[in-house]
C-alpha positions as CSV (number, residue, x, y, z in Angstrom):
1,M,0.0,0.0,0.0
2,K,2.8,2.4,0.8
3,K,4.6,1.7,-2.5
4,C,1.3,2.4,-4.3
5,C,0.8,5.7,-2.6
6,L,4.5,6.6,-3.2
7,A,4.1,5.8,-6.9
8,L,1.0,8.0,-7.1
9,L,2.8,10.9,-5.5
10,L,5.7,10.6,-7.8
11,C,3.3,10.9,-10.8
12,L,1.7,14.2,-9.6
13,P,4.3,16.6,-10.9
14,F,4.0,15.0,-14.4
15,A,0.3,15.6,-14.7
16,V,-0.7,18.0,-17.5
17,Q,-2.8,21.0,-16.7
18,A,-4.8,22.4,-19.5
19,Y,-6.0,26.0,-19.5
20,P,-9.3,27.2,-21.0
21,I,-9.4,28.8,-24.4
22,D,-12.0,31.2,-25.6
23,V,-12.3,31.9,-29.3
24,E,-14.2,34.9,-30.8
25,K,-14.5,34.8,-34.5
26,E,-15.5,37.4,-37.2
27,L,-15.5,35.7,-40.6
28,T,-16.4,37.8,-43.7
29,G,-16.7,36.0,-47.1
30,V,-14.6,33.0,-46.2
31,K,-15.2,29.4,-45.0
32,V,-12.6,29.1,-42.2
33,D,-12.7,26.7,-39.3
34,Y,-10.4,26.5,-36.5
35,T,-9.0,24.2,-33.7
36,A,-7.3,25.8,-30.6
37,Y,-4.6,24.0,-28.7
38,D,-2.8,24.4,-25.4
39,T,0.6,23.3,-26.4
40,A,2.6,24.4,-23.5
41,Y,2.1,26.3,-20.2
42,D,3.2,29.6,-22.0
43,I,2.4,28.9,-25.6
44,G,-1.0,29.1,-27.3
45,A,-1.8,27.7,-30.7
46,I,-4.6,27.7,-33.3
47,T,-4.9,25.8,-36.6
48,L,-6.8,27.6,-39.3
49,N,-8.5,25.5,-42.1
50,N,-9.8,27.3,-45.2
51,Y,-12.5,25.2,-46.9
52,G,-13.5,27.9,-49.3
53,Q,-12.5,28.7,-52.9
54,V,-10.9,32.1,-52.0
55,P,-7.8,32.8,-49.9
56,A,-8.3,34.4,-46.5
57,A,-6.4,37.3,-44.9
58,C,-6.6,36.6,-41.1
59,K,-5.7,38.6,-38.1
60,V,-5.3,36.5,-34.9
61,T,-5.0,38.1,-31.6
62,F,-3.8,36.1,-28.5
63,R,-4.6,37.7,-25.0
64,N,-3.4,36.3,-21.7
65,G,-4.5,38.5,-18.9
66,P,-2.3,41.6,-18.2
67,E,0.4,40.8,-20.8
68,A,0.4,42.8,-24.1
69,P,-1.8,41.0,-26.8
70,R,0.2,39.0,-29.4
71,V,-1.1,39.8,-32.9
72,R,-0.4,37.6,-35.9
73,R,-1.4,38.4,-39.4
74,V,-1.5,35.3,-41.9
75,N,-2.8,34.5,-45.4
76,V,-4.5,31.1,-45.7
77,P,-4.6,29.9,-49.2
78,A,-7.9,28.2,-50.4
79,G,-8.2,24.6,-49.5
80,K,-5.1,24.8,-47.1
81,S,-4.5,25.0,-43.4
82,L,-2.1,26.9,-41.3
83,D,-0.8,26.9,-37.7
84,V,-0.5,30.1,-35.8
85,T,1.3,30.3,-32.4
86,A,2.1,32.8,-29.7
87,K,4.5,32.6,-26.8
88,F,3.9,34.6,-23.6
89,N,6.3,35.6,-20.7
90,R,4.0,34.1,-18.0
91,Q,2.1,30.9,-17.6
92,I,-1.2,31.0,-19.4
93,I,-4.3,30.8,-17.0
94,K,-7.0,31.6,-19.6
95,L,-6.3,32.3,-23.3
96,R,-8.5,34.4,-25.3
97,I,-8.2,34.4,-29.1
98,V,-9.9,36.9,-31.4
99,L,-10.1,35.5,-35.1
100,D,-10.8,38.1,-37.8
101,C,-10.8,36.8,-41.4
102,Q,-11.7,38.5,-44.7
103,G,-12.0,36.9,-48.1
104,G,-11.0,37.9,-51.6
105,I,-7.3,38.7,-51.3
106,N,-4.8,38.0,-54.1
């Protein structure tokens, strides 16, 4: 019994703690879907999938509490997917992502 409890206690530091992710999206003229990930304690990531026939110009804003927001601007070609990440200086407690995509770029 003592060995079992000791083994359980040794596994606790290796437990992965996920943080909540809120995504707010504004899509104009594009068929973009997303999947948000908690890749590390201080890195947030989102995968953008463009299912439309036109390329999409996207602005992704990552917010983590009091830190300055991280803004990434990406162009997602039609029928393709793209990963967007942001690294913060502190541990992420709750990540807020604002996704703004426009269609019809060249």
